[in-house]
One Martini backbone bead per residue (centre of mass of N, CA, C, O) as a GRO file, in nm:
protein
  440
    1MET     BB    1   0.685  -4.087  -8.747
    2VAL     BB    2   0.826  -3.865  -8.512
    3GLY     BB    3   0.658  -3.561  -8.537
    4SER     BB    4   0.585  -3.186  -8.620
    5ASP     BB    5   0.800  -3.072  -8.826
    6GLY     BB    6   1.005  -3.002  -9.090
    7ARG     BB    7   1.170  -3.257  -9.049
    8ALA     BB    8   0.942  -3.465  -9.047
    9HIS     BB    9   0.850  -3.395  -9.332
   10ALA     BB   10   1.114  -3.468  -9.476
   11LEU     BB   11   1.122  -3.762  -9.379
   12ALA     BB   12   0.838  -3.839  -9.496
   13HIS     BB   13   0.891  -3.773  -9.782
   14VAL     BB   14   1.137  -3.966  -9.836
   15LEU     BB   15   1.031  -4.223  -9.728
   16GLY     BB   16   0.773  -4.221  -9.934
   17ARG     BB   17   0.927  -4.341 -10.182
   18SER     BB   18   0.913  -4.660 -10.024
   19ALA     BB   19   0.683  -4.588  -9.814
   20ASP     BB   20   0.460  -4.601  -9.554
   21VAL     BB   21   0.345  -4.312  -9.371
   22VAL     BB   22   0.341  -4.229  -9.030
   23VAL     BB   23   0.251  -3.934  -8.832
   24THR     BB   24   0.356  -3.844  -8.498
   25PRO     BB   25   0.145  -3.592  -8.477
   26GLY     BB   26   0.211  -3.380  -8.664
   27ASN     BB   27   0.027  -3.202  -8.921
   28PRO     BB   28  -0.181  -3.051  -9.167
   29GLY     BB   29   0.076  -3.059  -9.378
   30ILE     BB   30   0.100  -3.372  -9.317
   31ALA     BB   31   0.079  -3.655  -9.449
   32GLY     BB   32  -0.036  -3.906  -9.227
   33SER     BB   33  -0.146  -3.791  -8.982
   34THR     BB   34  -0.156  -3.852  -8.612
   35GLU     BB   35  -0.271  -3.875  -8.267
   36SER     BB   36  -0.137  -4.126  -8.213
   37PRO     BB   37   0.063  -4.291  -8.030
   38PRO     BB   38   0.340  -4.475  -8.081
   39GLU     BB   39   0.274  -4.720  -7.895
   40ASP     BB   40  -0.009  -4.773  -8.078
   41LEU     BB   41   0.172  -4.849  -8.312
   42ASP     BB   42   0.255  -4.991  -8.631
   43GLY     BB   43   0.577  -5.115  -8.771
   44ASP     BB   44   0.891  -5.160  -8.936
   45LEU     BB   45   0.958  -4.841  -8.855
   46PHE     BB   46   1.104  -4.618  -8.625
   47VAL     BB   47   1.117  -4.256  -8.629
   48ILE     BB   48   1.290  -4.009  -8.435
   49GLY     BB   49   1.311  -3.672  -8.445
   50PRO     BB   50   1.308  -3.536  -8.178
   51GLU     BB   51   1.478  -3.486  -7.869
   52GLY     BB   52   1.295  -3.517  -7.645
   53PRO     BB   53   1.194  -3.822  -7.668
   54LEU     BB   54   1.483  -3.927  -7.650
   55VAL     BB   55   1.559  -3.825  -7.363
   56GLU     BB   56   1.279  -3.973  -7.251
   57GLY     BB   57   1.296  -4.277  -7.388
   58LEU     BB   58   1.131  -4.385  -7.641
   59ALA     BB   59   1.313  -4.593  -7.763
   60ASP     BB   60   1.321  -4.782  -7.528
   61ARG     BB   61   1.011  -4.840  -7.517
   62LEU     BB   62   0.988  -4.959  -7.796
   63ARG     BB   63   1.208  -5.184  -7.780
   64SER     BB   64   1.058  -5.336  -7.536
   65ARG     BB   65   0.827  -5.402  -7.779
   66GLY     BB   66   1.000  -5.489  -8.049
   67LYS     BB   67   1.098  -5.255  -8.200
   68ARG     BB   68   1.208  -5.079  -8.473
   69VAL     BB   69   1.466  -4.829  -8.414
   70TYR     BB   70   1.537  -4.485  -8.484
   71GLY     BB   71   1.730  -4.408  -8.220
   72PRO     BB   72   1.842  -4.319  -7.926
   73GLY     BB   73   1.879  -4.361  -7.621
   74ALA     BB   74   1.892  -4.193  -7.326
   75ASP     BB   75   2.197  -4.232  -7.297
   76GLY     BB   76   2.282  -4.100  -7.584
   77ALA     BB   77   2.095  -3.842  -7.558
   78ARG     BB   78   2.287  -3.673  -7.367
   79LEU     BB   79   2.446  -3.519  -7.581
   80GLU     BB   80   2.189  -3.311  -7.580
   81GLY     BB   81   2.063  -3.314  -7.275
   82SER     BB   82   2.389  -3.248  -7.197
   83LYS     BB   83   2.649  -3.039  -7.241
   84ALA     BB   84   2.834  -3.140  -7.018
   85TRP     BB   85   2.840  -3.439  -7.090
   86MET     BB   86   2.950  -3.395  -7.372
   87LYS     BB   87   3.218  -3.263  -7.302
   88GLU     BB   88   3.326  -3.498  -7.143
   89LEU     BB   89   3.320  -3.710  -7.371
   90VAL     BB   90   3.500  -3.559  -7.582
   91ALA     BB   91   3.746  -3.542  -7.406
   92GLU     BB   92   3.782  -3.856  -7.386
   93ALA     BB   93   3.801  -3.860  -7.723
   94GLY     BB   94   3.968  -3.619  -7.841
   95VAL     BB   95   3.796  -3.384  -7.932
   96PRO     BB   96   3.789  -3.093  -8.098
   97THR     BB   97   3.749  -2.799  -7.893
   98ALA     BB   98   3.647  -2.578  -7.683
   99ARG     BB   99   3.694  -2.399  -7.424
  100TYR     BB  100   3.567  -2.484  -7.085
  101GLY     BB  101   3.283  -2.449  -6.851
  102VAL     BB  102   3.106  -2.555  -6.550
  103PHE     BB  103   2.799  -2.404  -6.399
  104GLU     BB  104   2.592  -2.317  -6.087
  105GLU     BB  105   2.749  -2.047  -6.033
  106ALA     BB  106   2.811  -1.701  -6.070
  107ALA     BB  107   3.105  -1.640  -5.973
  108PRO     BB  108   3.274  -1.859  -6.139
  109ALA     BB  109   3.159  -1.782  -6.410
  110ARG     BB  110   3.257  -1.488  -6.422
  111ALA     BB  111   3.560  -1.559  -6.394
  112PHE     BB  112   3.576  -1.716  -6.657
  113LEU     BB  113   3.494  -1.511  -6.850
  114ARG     BB  114   3.731  -1.305  -6.767
  115SER     BB  115   3.952  -1.522  -6.893
  116LEU     BB  116   3.847  -1.443  -7.151
  117ASP     BB  117   3.863  -1.269  -7.469
  118GLY     BB  118   3.667  -1.336  -7.682
  119PRO     BB  119   3.416  -1.441  -7.752
  120TRP     BB  120   3.102  -1.548  -7.596
  121VAL     BB  121   2.960  -1.862  -7.457
  122VAL     BB  122   2.620  -1.942  -7.359
  123LYS     BB  123   2.481  -2.247  -7.214
  124THR     BB  124   2.259  -2.456  -7.177
  125ASP     BB  125   2.238  -2.774  -7.052
  126GLY     BB  126   1.962  -2.808  -7.155
  127LEU     BB  127   1.688  -2.795  -7.315
  128ALA     BB  128   1.593  -2.508  -7.568
  129GLY     BB  129   1.510  -2.530  -7.883
  130GLY     BB  130   1.794  -2.390  -7.986
  131LYS     BB  131   1.778  -2.113  -7.773
  132GLY     BB  132   2.036  -2.152  -7.537
  133VAL     BB  133   2.235  -1.952  -7.712
  134LEU     BB  134   2.511  -1.732  -7.643
  135VAL     BB  135   2.656  -1.487  -7.868
  136THR     BB  136   2.927  -1.262  -7.769
  137ASP     BB  137   3.120  -0.934  -7.741
  138SER     BB  138   2.987  -0.907  -7.445
  139LEU     BB  139   3.049  -0.929  -7.115
  140VAL     BB  140   2.784  -0.812  -6.994
  141GLU     BB  141   2.589  -1.002  -7.147
  142ALA     BB  142   2.707  -1.263  -7.045
  143GLU     BB  143   2.661  -1.214  -6.739
  144ASP     BB  144   2.346  -1.176  -6.768
  145ASP     BB  145   2.290  -1.451  -6.885
  146VAL     BB  146   2.386  -1.623  -6.658
  147LYS     BB  147   2.195  -1.510  -6.440
  148ALA     BB  148   1.931  -1.593  -6.585
  149LYS     BB  149   1.977  -1.885  -6.611
  150LEU     BB  150   2.048  -1.966  -6.311
  151GLY     BB  151   1.776  -1.829  -6.210
  152GLY     BB  152   1.543  -1.936  -6.421
  153VAL     BB  153   1.444  -1.715  -6.631
  154SER     BB  154   1.498  -1.823  -6.922
  155PHE     BB  155   1.492  -2.187  -6.884
  156GLY     BB  156   1.480  -2.281  -6.622
  157ASP     BB  157   1.614  -2.578  -6.548
  158ALA     BB  158   1.794  -2.585  -6.816
  159GLY     BB  159   1.981  -2.327  -6.685
  160ARG     BB  160   2.111  -2.397  -6.392
  161LYS     BB  161   2.318  -2.494  -6.599
  162VAL     BB  162   2.640  -2.395  -6.750
  163VAL     BB  163   2.808  -2.348  -7.062
  164ILE     BB  164   3.133  -2.207  -7.112
  165GLU     BB  165   3.283  -2.057  -7.404
  166GLU     BB  166   3.490  -2.004  -7.643
  167GLY     BB  167   3.510  -1.831  -7.912
  168LEU     BB  168   3.467  -1.920  -8.256
  169VAL     BB  169   3.637  -1.857  -8.563
  170GLY     BB  170   3.433  -1.892  -8.872
  171THR     BB  171   3.280  -2.160  -9.039
  172GLU     BB  172   3.000  -2.348  -9.067
  173LEU     BB  173   2.926  -2.714  -9.015
  174SER     BB  174   2.710  -2.970  -9.110
  175LEU     BB  175   2.713  -3.315  -8.985
  176LEU     BB  176   2.556  -3.618  -9.075
  177ALA     BB  177   2.526  -3.928  -8.907
  178VAL     BB  178   2.486  -4.272  -8.944
  179CYS     BB  179   2.419  -4.515  -8.681
  180ASP     BB  180   2.479  -4.871  -8.548
  181GLY     BB  181   2.709  -4.861  -8.295
  182ARG     BB  182   2.991  -4.896  -8.500
  183ARG     BB  183   2.885  -4.746  -8.743
  184ALA     BB  184   2.945  -4.463  -8.994
  185VAL     BB  185   2.759  -4.257  -9.196
  186PRO     BB  186   2.769  -4.001  -9.417
  187LEU     BB  187   2.625  -3.707  -9.504
  188ALA     BB  188   2.559  -3.442  -9.647
  189PRO     BB  189   2.661  -3.138  -9.622
  190ALA     BB  190   2.590  -2.836  -9.426
  191ARG     BB  191   2.443  -2.501  -9.393
  192ASP     BB  192   2.347  -2.286  -9.134
  193TYR     BB  193   2.115  -2.037  -8.981
  194LYS     BB  194   2.069  -1.901  -8.661
  195ARG     BB  195   2.011  -1.627  -8.708
  196LEU     BB  196   1.744  -1.419  -8.764
  197GLY     BB  197   1.925  -1.214  -8.928
  198ASP     BB  198   2.086  -1.041  -9.140
  199GLY     BB  199   2.415  -1.085  -9.099
  200ASP     BB  200   2.405  -1.239  -8.821
  201LEU     BB  201   2.156  -1.109  -8.668
  202GLY     BB  202   2.051  -1.153  -8.365
  203PRO     BB  203   1.900  -1.407  -8.237
  204ASN     BB  204   1.892  -1.717  -8.165
  205THR     BB  205   1.787  -2.009  -8.337
  206GLY     BB  206   1.674  -2.317  -8.492
  207GLY     BB  207   1.671  -2.194  -8.783
  208MET     BB  208   1.659  -2.000  -9.120
  209GLY     BB  209   1.855  -2.188  -9.291
  210ALA     BB  210   1.985  -2.384  -9.590
  211TYR     BB  211   2.263  -2.577  -9.741
  212SER     BB  212   2.332  -2.797 -10.028
  213PRO     BB  213   2.618  -2.804 -10.056
  214VAL     BB  214   2.974  -2.745  -9.948
  215PRO     BB  215   3.245  -2.627 -10.098
  216GLU     BB  216   3.474  -2.689  -9.854
  217ALA     BB  217   3.364  -2.993  -9.831
  218SER     BB  218   3.564  -3.211  -9.876
  219GLU     BB  219   3.667  -3.526  -9.864
  220ARG     BB  220   3.905  -3.478  -9.673
  221LEU     BB  221   3.739  -3.322  -9.451
  222LEU     BB  222   3.533  -3.554  -9.398
  223GLY     BB  223   3.741  -3.754  -9.313
  224GLU     BB  224   3.840  -3.605  -9.067
  225VAL     BB  225   3.572  -3.587  -8.920
  226MET     BB  226   3.530  -3.893  -8.889
  227ASP     BB  227   3.819  -3.956  -8.751
  228ARG     BB  228   3.804  -3.715  -8.509
  229PHE     BB  229   3.491  -3.727  -8.427
  230VAL     BB  230   3.276  -3.960  -8.482
  231GLU     BB  231   3.440  -4.222  -8.420
  232PRO     BB  232   3.529  -4.151  -8.123
  233THR     BB  233   3.257  -4.109  -8.009
  234LEU     BB  234   3.137  -4.393  -8.067
  235TRP     BB  235   3.355  -4.553  -7.922
  236THR     BB  236   3.304  -4.411  -7.635
  237LEU     BB  237   3.023  -4.506  -7.609
  238ARG     BB  238   3.079  -4.809  -7.624
  239ARG     BB  239   3.271  -4.810  -7.376
  240ARG     BB  240   3.007  -4.715  -7.196
  241GLY     BB  241   2.763  -4.900  -7.308
  242ILE     BB  242   2.657  -4.755  -7.579
  243ASP     BB  243   2.406  -4.808  -7.811
  244TYR     BB  244   2.432  -4.618  -8.109
  245ARG     BB  245   2.110  -4.565  -8.289
  246GLY     BB  246   2.161  -4.297  -8.509
  247THR     BB  247   2.206  -3.957  -8.509
  248LEU     BB  248   2.499  -3.772  -8.575
  249TYR     BB  249   2.542  -3.419  -8.502
  250ALA     BB  250   2.782  -3.205  -8.632
  251GLY     BB  251   2.894  -2.908  -8.507
  252LEU     BB  252   3.104  -2.683  -8.687
  253MET     BB  253   3.417  -2.515  -8.688
  254LEU     BB  254   3.609  -2.351  -8.946
  255THR     BB  255   3.916  -2.281  -8.874
  256ALA     BB  256   4.247  -2.197  -8.900
  257ASP     BB  257   4.299  -2.483  -8.708
  258GLY     BB  258   4.058  -2.612  -8.782
  259PRO     BB  259   3.829  -2.822  -8.674
  260ARG     BB  260   3.548  -2.759  -8.444
  261LEU     BB  261   3.333  -2.842  -8.180
  262LEU     BB  262   3.026  -2.725  -8.078
  263GLU     BB  263   2.826  -2.982  -8.126
  264TYR     BB  264   2.574  -3.224  -8.040
  265ASN     BB  265   2.341  -3.416  -8.193
  266VAL     BB  266   2.047  -3.676  -8.195
  267ARG     BB  267   1.954  -3.562  -8.481
  268PHE     BB  268   1.815  -3.421  -8.714
  269GLY     BB  269   1.823  -3.134  -8.871
  270ASP     BB  270   1.671  -2.789  -8.825
  271PRO     BB  271   1.699  -2.746  -9.172
  272GLU     BB  272   1.891  -2.968  -9.299
  273ALA     BB  273   1.695  -3.193  -9.386
  274GLN     BB  274   1.563  -3.009  -9.619
  275VAL     BB  275   1.857  -3.049  -9.796
  276VAL     BB  276   1.970  -3.345  -9.764
  277LEU     BB  277   1.730  -3.554  -9.818
  278PRO     BB  278   1.637  -3.459 -10.119
  279ARG     BB  279   1.939  -3.566 -10.241
  280LEU     BB  280   1.875  -3.861 -10.195
  281THR     BB  281   1.936  -4.175 -10.374
  282ALA     BB  282   1.885  -4.347 -10.162
  283ASP     BB  283   1.726  -4.557  -9.942
  284LEU     BB  284   1.621  -4.452  -9.643
  285SER     BB  285   1.485  -4.695  -9.509
  286ASP     BB  286   1.731  -4.879  -9.543
  287VAL     BB  287   1.946  -4.715  -9.383
  288LEU     BB  288   1.780  -4.697  -9.101
  289ALA     BB  289   1.728  -4.998  -9.067
  290GLY     BB  290   2.016  -5.081  -9.056
  291ALA     BB  291   2.084  -4.912  -8.799
  292ALA     BB  292   1.871  -5.045  -8.614
  293ASP     BB  293   2.007  -5.348  -8.662
  294GLY     BB  294   2.333  -5.301  -8.659
  295HIS     BB  295   2.355  -5.306  -9.002
  296LEU     BB  296   2.512  -5.142  -9.210
  297SER     BB  297   2.484  -5.138  -9.596
  298THR     BB  298   2.381  -4.872  -9.694
  299GLU     BB  299   2.465  -4.615  -9.886
  300ALA     BB  300   2.498  -4.257  -9.897
  301THR     BB  301   2.351  -4.103 -10.170
  302PHE     BB  302   2.389  -3.821 -10.405
  303ASP     BB  303   2.330  -3.569 -10.580
  304ALA     BB  304   2.477  -3.305 -10.787
  305GLY     BB  305   2.313  -3.098 -10.663
  306ALA     BB  306   2.105  -2.853 -10.507
  307ALA     BB  307   1.997  -2.706 -10.175
  308LEU     BB  308   1.754  -2.461 -10.056
  309THR     BB  309   1.646  -2.303  -9.752
  310VAL     BB  310   1.353  -2.120  -9.620
  311VAL     BB  311   1.257  -1.967  -9.327
  312CYS     BB  312   0.919  -1.896  -9.208
  313ALA     BB  313   0.825  -1.668  -8.967
  314SER     BB  314   0.692  -1.538  -8.696
  315GLU     BB  315   0.605  -1.294  -8.518
  316GLY     BB  316   0.837  -1.280  -8.246
  317TYR     BB  317   1.039  -1.453  -8.323
  318PRO     BB  318   1.164  -1.660  -8.063
  319THR     BB  319   0.994  -1.553  -7.793
  320ASP     BB  320   0.677  -1.440  -7.923
  321PRO     BB  321   0.488  -1.580  -8.115
  322HIS     BB  322   0.255  -1.545  -8.351
  323VAL     BB  323  -0.081  -1.663  -8.392
  324GLY     BB  324  -0.346  -1.727  -8.636
  325GLU     BB  325  -0.240  -1.681  -8.922
  326ARG     BB  326  -0.304  -1.659  -9.244
  327ILE     BB  327  -0.214  -1.853  -9.519
  328ASP     BB  328  -0.072  -1.754  -9.825
  329GLY     BB  329   0.012  -1.914 -10.156
  330LEU     BB  330   0.045  -2.232 -10.172
  331ARG     BB  331  -0.075  -2.283 -10.450
  332ASP     BB  332   0.144  -2.135 -10.610
  333VAL     BB  333   0.384  -2.307 -10.506
  334ALA     BB  334   0.276  -2.586 -10.621
  335GLU     BB  335   0.348  -2.476 -10.939
  336LEU     BB  336   0.660  -2.505 -10.875
  337ASP     BB  337   0.961  -2.587 -10.981
  338GLY     BB  338   1.163  -2.722 -10.745
  339VAL     BB  339   0.949  -2.724 -10.499
  340THR     BB  340   0.932  -2.744 -10.133
  341VAL     BB  341   0.693  -2.779  -9.867
  342TYR     BB  342   0.755  -2.742  -9.520
  343HIS     BB  343   0.585  -2.816  -9.233
  344ALA     BB  344   0.526  -2.686  -8.898
  345GLY     BB  345   0.373  -2.414  -8.770
  346VAL     BB  346   0.062  -2.559  -8.805
  347ALA     BB  347  -0.297  -2.505  -8.858
  348LEU     BB  348  -0.646  -2.502  -8.814
  349ASP     BB  349  -0.926  -2.350  -8.871
  350HIS     BB  350  -1.272  -2.317  -8.885
  351ASP     BB  351  -1.232  -2.315  -9.217
  352GLY     BB  352  -0.975  -2.503  -9.298
  353ARG     BB  353  -0.718  -2.323  -9.268
  354LEU     BB  354  -0.407  -2.225  -9.271
  355VAL     BB  355  -0.219  -2.158  -8.974
  356THR     BB  356  -0.035  -2.024  -8.738
  357ALA     BB  357   0.151  -2.225  -8.462
  358GLY     BB  358   0.439  -2.087  -8.457
  359GLY     BB  359   0.746  -1.992  -8.528
  360ARG     BB  360   0.817  -2.206  -8.733
  361VAL     BB  361   0.638  -2.266  -9.032
  362LEU     BB  362   0.826  -2.267  -9.294
  363ALA     BB  363   0.995  -2.461  -9.551
  364LEU     BB  364   1.167  -2.346  -9.850
  365THR     BB  365   1.256  -2.565 -10.118
  366GLY     BB  366   1.529  -2.562 -10.345
  367GLN     BB  367   1.599  -2.742 -10.662
  368ALA     BB  368   1.912  -2.782 -10.840
  369PRO     BB  369   2.212  -2.791 -11.013
  370THR     BB  370   2.245  -2.510 -10.853
  371LEU     BB  371   2.256  -2.287 -10.608
  372ALA     BB  372   2.150  -2.031 -10.760
  373GLU     BB  373   1.889  -2.186 -10.852
  374ALA     BB  374   1.784  -2.284 -10.573
  375ARG     BB  375   1.767  -1.992 -10.455
  376ALA     BB  376   1.563  -1.882 -10.672
  377ARG     BB  377   1.336  -2.087 -10.595
  378ALA     BB  378   1.299  -2.026 -10.301
  379TYR     BB  379   1.247  -1.712 -10.314
  380GLY     BB  380   1.010  -1.737 -10.505
  381ALA     BB  381   0.836  -1.872 -10.306
  382VAL     BB  382   0.841  -1.656 -10.080
  383GLY     BB  383   0.701  -1.438 -10.256
  384ARG     BB  384   0.407  -1.611 -10.239
  385VAL     BB  385   0.416  -1.594  -9.926
  386SER     BB  386   0.167  -1.503  -9.666
  387TRP     BB  387   0.156  -1.315  -9.349
  388SER     BB  388   0.111  -1.169  -9.077
  389GLY     BB  389   0.454  -1.102  -8.987
  390MET     BB  390   0.641  -1.218  -9.174
  391GLN     BB  391   0.968  -1.383  -9.147
  392HIS     BB  392   1.296  -1.349  -9.313
  393ARG     BB  393   1.564  -1.425  -9.483
  394THR     BB  394   1.779  -1.287  -9.760
  395ASP     BB  395   2.090  -1.450  -9.713
  396ILE     BB  396   2.069  -1.732  -9.820
  397GLY     BB  397   2.362  -1.816  -9.981
  398GLY     BB  398   2.521  -1.534 -10.008
  399ASP     BB  399   2.826  -1.627  -9.923
  400ILE     BB  400   2.921  -1.764 -10.192
  401GLY     BB  401   2.881  -1.580 -10.465
  402GLY     BB  402   2.724  -1.822 -10.613
  403ASP     BB  403   2.828  -2.099 -10.740
  404ILE     BB  404   2.922  -2.394 -10.719
  405GLY     BB  405   3.261  -2.355 -10.748
  406GLY     BB  406   3.343  -2.083 -10.711
  407ASP     BB  407   3.576  -1.854 -10.621
  408ILE     BB  408   3.511  -1.834 -10.323
  409GLY     BB  409   3.486  -2.129 -10.257
  410ALA     BB  410   3.772  -2.209 -10.357
  411GLN     BB  411   3.932  -2.022 -10.163
  412ARG     BB  412   3.828  -2.148  -9.907
  413ALA     BB  413   3.919  -2.440  -9.958
  414VAL     BB  414   4.224  -2.384  -9.972
  415CYS     BB  415   4.254  -2.252  -9.692
  416LEU     BB  416   4.150  -2.492  -9.528
  417GLU     BB  417   4.338  -2.704  -9.626
  418ALA     BB  418   4.596  -2.569  -9.515
  419ALA     BB  419   4.501  -2.560  -9.226
  420LEU     BB  420   4.471  -2.856  -9.184
  421GLU     BB  421   4.759  -2.953  -9.244
  422ALA     BB  422   4.900  -2.777  -9.010
  423ALA     BB  423   4.714  -2.872  -8.762
  424GLU     BB  424   4.724  -3.210  -8.818
  425ALA     BB  425   5.018  -3.337  -8.834
  426ALA     BB  426   5.081  -3.393  -8.527
  427ALA     BB  427   4.805  -3.570  -8.459
  428ARG     BB  428   4.808  -3.812  -8.659
  429LEU     BB  429   4.998  -4.019  -8.529
  430ALA     BB  430   4.840  -4.060  -8.269
  431TRP     BB  431   4.571  -4.138  -8.411
  432GLU     BB  432   4.667  -4.395  -8.554
  433ASN     BB  433   4.725  -4.560  -8.297
  434ASP     BB  434   4.422  -4.572  -8.204
  435ARG     BB  435   4.257  -4.679  -8.446
  436GLU     BB  436   4.315  -4.986  -8.422
  437GLU     BB  437   4.165  -5.025  -8.158
  438ARG     BB  438   3.893  -4.938  -8.258
  439ARG     BB  439   3.862  -5.161  -8.471
  440ARG     BB  440   3.873  -5.398  -8.256
   0.00000   0.00000   0.00000
């Protein structure tokens, strides 16, 4: 397992149900961590967690040495490595997404911003650790952000090209699919929270919490997402000569006009992995090995319960996290039923105690038969952990208004189902005509 964050810990934890797992570089909170580079290790399966090594071609290097690898090569990883390239590919695939423009100069970028009604979305073209996106209702703020990014002030070279999009209104949904180059299998849907503060206020982060399942994500909706988003994307990649074996993460906005693509990522989401993977009842190592071999045969099955995770972050996150603070309460959390701690930004001090070493430090996941119980378990664990300056959201899962299947969730599901039917009736006939060609 390649990685060192909460996602890597979740993957290692679930893979560890049926396999011996070594994690590189890992961290002091993840059992089996080693500082040996992946090229120096041997194993039956290599799983690459973060986007950076994928974009840099680690999967290609390992495959060239005869290793079995789960994770796309550098060609497929461009889906996340360049948002402009991703937008071009999904346009070719006919995937529903927001109106957009790509710019390297400020003047045309400002003109495009002013042609939109708002809200406005400004993204770095390159990788920015999940923090290169501005969503704002202020045209002035959007223009200032474009200037800072194109000038290299905000994100260096990653921001010298920007993608500007019209803002979409609705609720977000994350769907991760395991791909073997030709076939894709969906995992359980999740919803994450990108903003730092309660009520979706503050700056965008890498993610402050998540839950799974999502009430309005019916089987019909998931089928539409696979048919209109994931499958045509995988088919278009293959048509371009790209053998995509890895995770295709679709970040979606469920609008009144139906689902729209916000972004693709080329790896498991963080913190979505911390709520989706623990619910898996299939053998994860079999699923990922089949994808790596190009022959997916194991279906991804999940328990009927719920999982919710709350991310605890350092003071100053996401711009300037304070590090070196001692973490208290982990022994108390270890005694709680239905709670798992996933370690991310942690290190050991000179006394051998865990201290903060990054922005997002811990993800505390509660599992239970219902979302309400899972939420109570997660926040019960949060209340036992502390360090100087610790921050977290208090409203993860609060938008559901109670248990999975409750009145609010049901009402949302009915409204979204109606919107889907109205928005997609005209598109379905043309889509079915294309589908047979993709199958061939």
